[in-house]
ZARO-949870 format. One line per 4 residues: number of its first residue (from 1); their letters; for each residue x, y, z of C-alpha. Coordinates in pm, whole numbers. Layout:
BEGIN
NUM	a	X/Y/Z | ...
# end
This chain:
BEGIN
1	mtdy	-16281/-4782/5254 | -15957/-4669/5179 | -15882/-4491/4836 | -15551/-4607/4675
5	sgde	-15584/-4408/4353 | -15428/-4085/4469 | -15099/-3906/4337 | -14863/-4029/4605
9	drsg	-14562/-4200/4468 | -14490/-4472/4720 | -14159/-4569/4556 | -14011/-4230/4646
13	kgga	-13898/-4170/4283 | -14054/-4095/3952 | -14411/-4012/3878 | -14726/-4223/3835
17	gepa	-14702/-4517/3592 | -14304/-4544/3590 | -14167/-4871/3694 | -13946/-4861/3993
21	pmpk	-13568/-4925/3917 | -13420/-5250/4009 | -13203/-5240/4311 | -12811/-5262/4238
25	saye	-12590/-5537/4348 | -12321/-5464/4595 | -12048/-5497/4325 | -12220/-5251/4100
29	tlap	-12259/-5012/4372 | -11896/-5015/4458 | -11755/-5014/4105 | -11679/-4675/3947
33	asga	-11867/-4563/3639 | -11702/-4655/3305 | -11691/-4296/3174 | -11499/-4180/3485
37	raar	-11247/-4454/3448 | -11167/-4355/3084 | -11136/-3985/3177 | -10910/-4064/3466
41	rsrq	-10676/-4272/3259 | -10657/-4009/2982 | -10566/-3740/3225 | -10291/-3969/3377
45	srnq	-10138/-4032/3036 | -10129/-3671/2946 | -9966/-3592/3278 | -9684/-3855/3220
49	fvvf	-9619/-3718/2859 | -9608/-3358/2992 | -9367/-3462/3268 | -9140/-3637/3009
53	lnfl	-9166/-3340/2771 | -9076/-3105/3046 | -8781/-3319/3149 | -8660/-3335/2788
57	vsgv	-8695/-2960/2737 | -8515/-2890/3071 | -8239/-3127/2972 | -8180/-2960/2640
61	vllt	-8186/-2623/2804 | -7937/-2723/3071 | -7717/-2898/2804 | -7721/-2586/2592
65	iatg	-7635/-2370/2889 | -7360/-2614/2982 | -7221/-2628/2630 | -7233/-2246/2592
69	fgiy	-7054/-2208/2919 | -6800/-2466/2830 | -6741/-2296/2492 | -6707/-1957/2663
73	igkq	-6459/-2089/2924 | -6269/-2282/2643 | -6242/-1969/2438 | -6122/-1772/2732
77	ifdg	-5851/-2026/2797 | -5764/-2056/2417 | -5734/-1678/2383 | -5593/-1605/2728
81	kgps	-5235/-1568/2837 | -5032/-1886/2817 | -4838/-2052/3107 | -4487/-1997/2966
85	tqda	-4277/-1744/3146 | -3990/-1698/2894 | -3937/-1704/2517 | -3908/-2063/2375
89	vfmv	-3814/-2234/2059 | -4054/-2505/1943 | -3977/-2754/1676 | -4243/-2919/1465
93	kpkt	-4106/-3217/1272 | -4233/-3299/917 | -4555/-3511/914 | -4634/-3440/1279
97	gana	-5014/-3448/1353 | -5208/-3197/1547 | -5254/-3438/1847 | -4885/-3496/1873
101	iagd	-4812/-3117/1842 | -5064/-3035/2114 | -4922/-3298/2341 | -4571/-3157/2289
105	leer	-4678/-2807/2358 | -4841/-2905/2686 | -4533/-3115/2784 | -4316/-2805/2722
109	glvs	-4541/-2598/2928 | -4638/-2375/2632 | -5010/-2449/2662 | -5216/-2537/2963
113	daqi	-5440/-2799/2814 | -5358/-3004/2508 | -5728/-3091/2455 | -5840/-2738/2431
117	frig	-5559/-2672/2185 | -5673/-2954/1968 | -6039/-2829/1973 | -5932/-2484/1903
121	iqvy	-5747/-2600/1590 | -6047/-2788/1471 | -6289/-2493/1545 | -6072/-2254/1343
125	gnqg	-6033/-2503/1055 | -5666/-2545/1096 | -5659/-2927/1130 | -5376/-3045/905
129	klka	-5248/-2688/841 | -4982/-2662/1097 | -4644/-2655/919 | -4315/-2823/1003
133	geya	-4040/-2584/1115 | -3868/-2425/1405 | -4061/-2153/1567 | -4001/-1866/1818
137	ipag	-4282/-1873/2084 | -4296/-1555/2288 | -4340/-1574/2668 | -4711/-1594/2773
141	asmh	-4824/-1663/2415 | -5192/-1765/2401 | -5288/-2083/2234 | -5450/-1876/1957
145	rimd	-5129/-1706/1882 | -4938/-2034/1897 | -5174/-2180/1649 | -5125/-1880/1417
149	ilrs	-4745/-1902/1450 | -4742/-2269/1355 | -4984/-2218/1079 | -4780/-1926/929
153	gksi	-4485/-2152/855 | -4253/-1855/941 | -3971/-2065/1096 | -3666/-1919/1276
157	lhsl	-3399/-1807/1035 | -3041/-1889/1116 | -2742/-1703/960 | -2405/-1798/836
161	tipe	-2171/-1523/726 | -1888/-1571/476 | -1689/-1245/481 | -1532/-1097/169
165	gltv	-1182/-1227/108 | -1219/-1575/250 | -1105/-1859/23 | -1316/-2141/-78
169	aqaf	-1143/-2374/162 | -1197/-2121/450 | -1565/-2079/357 | -1600/-2464/345
173	dris	-1455/-2491/690 | -1715/-2245/829 | -2002/-2423/653 | -1888/-2771/779
177	kddv	-1884/-2650/1139 | -2231/-2492/1148 | -2433/-2726/1371 | -2768/-2606/1236
181	lvge	-2704/-2724/889 | -2718/-3098/804 | -2567/-3337/556 | -2230/-3394/424
185	mpaq	-1989/-3155/256 | -1961/-3205/-118 | -1667/-3418/-231 | -1579/-3169/-517
189	vppe	-1465/-2828/-422 | -1582/-2541/-645 | -1338/-2322/-813 | -1170/-2032/-611
193	gsla	-1361/-1710/-609 | -1689/-1873/-702 | -1876/-1854/-367 | -2081/-1544/-271
197	adtq	-1930/-1352/12 | -2248/-1263/202 | -2481/-1371/490 | -2682/-1677/413
201	qftr	-3010/-1724/604 | -3188/-2059/630 | -3413/-2277/853 | -3297/-2560/1066
205	gatr	-3255/-2875/869 | -3117/-2703/554 | -2827/-2903/404 | -2473/-2788/356
209	qeii	-2499/-2876/-16 | -2803/-2643/-57 | -2613/-2351/100 | -2309/-2408/-122
213	drmt	-2526/-2436/-435 | -2710/-2115/-333 | -2376/-1928/-284 | -2241/-2051/-617
217	veqk	-2556/-1935/-802 | -2553/-1590/-625 | -2189/-1525/-699 | -2225/-1629/-1068
221	klvr	-2524/-1390/-1102 | -2340/-1098/-926 | -2021/-1132/-1113 | -2197/-1153/-1459
225	siwe	-2422/-860/-1383 | -2124/-636/-1278 | -1909/-761/-1565 | -2173/-672/-1823
229	krap	-2163/-310/-1703 | -1794/-275/-1675 | -1585/24/-1810 | -1495/-25/-2179
233	dlpl	-1120/-2/-2163 | -1024/-252/-1900 | -707/-452/-1980 | -889/-781/-1898
237	kdin	-933/-1075/-2135 | -1232/-1240/-1986 | -1454/-1281/-1680 | -1208/-1507/-1503
241	efvt	-938/-1230/-1505 | -1208/-993/-1386 | -1276/-1213/-1078 | -903/-1269/-1024
245	lasi	-823/-898/-1012 | -1114/-833/-784 | -995/-1104/-543 | -654/-935/-523
249	veke	-817/-597/-461 | -1025/-773/-183 | -714/-897/-7 | -513/-577/-47
253	tgvp	-739/-334/150 | -1018/-360/412 | -1101/10/363 | -1418/33/145
257	eerp	-1348/380/-11 | -995/278/-105 | -1093/-16/-331 | -1152/178/-654
261	rvaa	-816/346/-616 | -643/22/-537 | -810/-133/-839 | -689/158/-1051
265	vfin	-326/107/-943 | -353/-257/-1070 | -529/-162/-1382 | -271/111/-1463
269	rlkh	20/-137/-1404 | -142/-386/-1632 | -176/-125/-1902 | 197/-26/-1857
273	hmrl	293/-404/-1852 | 421/-371/-1502 | 418/-664/-1270 | 148/-633/-1002
277	qsdp	381/-711/-699 | 101/-792/-470 | 185/-963/-137 | -153/-1156/-101
281	tiiy	-62/-1345/-424 | 265/-1455/-274 | 82/-1593/31 | -170/-1780/-184
285	glfg	101/-1935/-394 | 280/-2058/-78 | -10/-2170/142 | -304/-2205/-103
289	gegr	-662/-2177/16 | -578/-2268/370 | -410/-1921/422 | -104/-1811/594
293	pagr	-47/-1933/952 | -127/-1675/1215 | 167/-1452/1305 | 370/-1582/1010
297	pifq	539/-1279/825 | 632/-1248/472 | 1003/-1289/421 | 1220/-1153/144
301	sdme	1291/-1512/50 | 913/-1573/-1 | 910/-1301/-276 | 1188/-1496/-452
305	kptp	1003/-1837/-458 | 859/-1910/-799 | 489/-2003/-791 | 220/-1953/-1053
309	ynty	83/-1688/-814 | 389/-1488/-736 | 313/-1160/-901 | 675/-1039/-813
313	lidg	799/-1293/-1067 | 514/-1350/-1322 | 375/-1112/-1572 | 17/-1018/-1558
317	lppt	-249/-1189/-1338 | -218/-1520/-1161 | -409/-1815/-1313 | -703/-1815/-1081
321	pian	-860/-1591/-811 | -696/-1601/-467 | -1020/-1546/-272 | -1393/-1488/-297
325	pgra	-1435/-1116/-371 | -1738/-924/-263 | -1951/-683/-443 | -1754/-371/-361
329	alea	-1428/-532/-496 | -1600/-632/-808 | -1743/-293/-861 | -1416/-133/-794
333	vahp	-1245/-338/-1074 | -1540/-286/-1314 | -1523/98/-1242 | -1175/192/-1110
337	adtv	-1093/534/-996 | -976/788/-1245 | -612/819/-1136 | -261/772/-1275
341	dlyf	-139/613/-953 | 104/315/-999 | 208/248/-641 | 57/217/-277
345	vadg	199/127/46 | 63/118/409 | 38/446/577 | 14/335/936
349	tggh	-351/415/987 | -497/100/842 | -511/260/474 | -256/327/215
353	afas	-51/611/73 | -66/628/-314 | 184/754/-548 | 207/803/-932
357	tlae	591/815/-933 | 864/591/-801 | 1027/873/-619 | 699/960/-433
361	hnrn	650/599/-363 | 986/558/-214 | 921/849/24 | 601/682/134
365	varw	799/360/192 | 1043/539/407 | 772/686/607 | 609/337/659
369	rkie	934/187/767 | 989/459/1030 | 643/387/1169 | 717/14/1176
373	kerk	1046/84/1357 | 880/306/1622 | 612/45/1688 | 858/-236/1735
377	eaeg	1046/-14/1979 | 727/68/2162 | 640/-302/2189 | 985/-387/2310
381	agaa	940/-124/2588 | 616/-292/2699 | 362/-99/2515 | 60/-279/2362
385	pqtg	126/-423/2011 | -21/-223/1720 | -113/-392/1396 | -68/-242/1051
389	tapp	-128/-349/685 | 98/-545/470 | 467/-433/404 | 540/-214/99
393	d	417/-346/-230
# end
């Protein structure tokens, strides 16, 4: 009889007494385990986040590199040599913005890229700090240098020179013809002798009235400062007579070192109650501030024409100055040379021969007339004309 109680496990699994597992359905057999599905989804999610994060980091790195490279290139262009090949003048009108300035610079060929110039202005904190004016831009100037020039406000200075000895009318003529100045000339002409004989500097757009006002203030200040330090024994009643005599000295000689001696002659004549007998006063009496026509000589008949300025006929000084005297002439009258001279006449060299007596003066006059005669004969023979000073005083 067969024995069925042995240890053999006929199910092929488990030990004695364990129930045999139920067989799986085909669906359960093919379906993945639930734990495996969760783990797999978790790994996929992490992979996608890492990919996105890597992409983001890579993008930031690339953007940083690109930005840094762009800044480097932009700075090189901003600081590098500009495209202009010659010096230029650039005008910034009042209330012009940085964008318009940058565009104008690019259009003029002074900068290569208006956008880089705009960015440079912002980076350096100069937005709104570029000043109106007329500027000198050197050839090849970098954007950086142009920015500094426009920020400095150091505009080009123009000059107008009013030489010593011009009348107010002649000075006004020069001011009116200056094409850098703007505005109308004043309707009222200032007194003769009241404008500074000097070089005035100004920026484009300055008005003619501003220049005239400045010249008036400067002359008043100059005259007063010299008058206050004058020698104590001058035979002059007031500051107007001081300027009047200085204007006569200014017109009598163009030789600087002669002015104190010429002034001394007139001072001595005033002290001796002698008439000044100055030819420039005759000219002013005849032609006023417009001056003597070119080439027109002084005739003997002119000396006999009565005018308030004819010092051959009137005693003392004329009523007003006859020109705008400069500092040297004013100083000469305030501190004349220590001399007893009463006469002077042209010496043929551009200067004058001085004398303290009439006899000596007459010899000097004869010498001058001989020089004049020789010159006229030389000119008549075809020699080049030679100019001299005024005829004997």
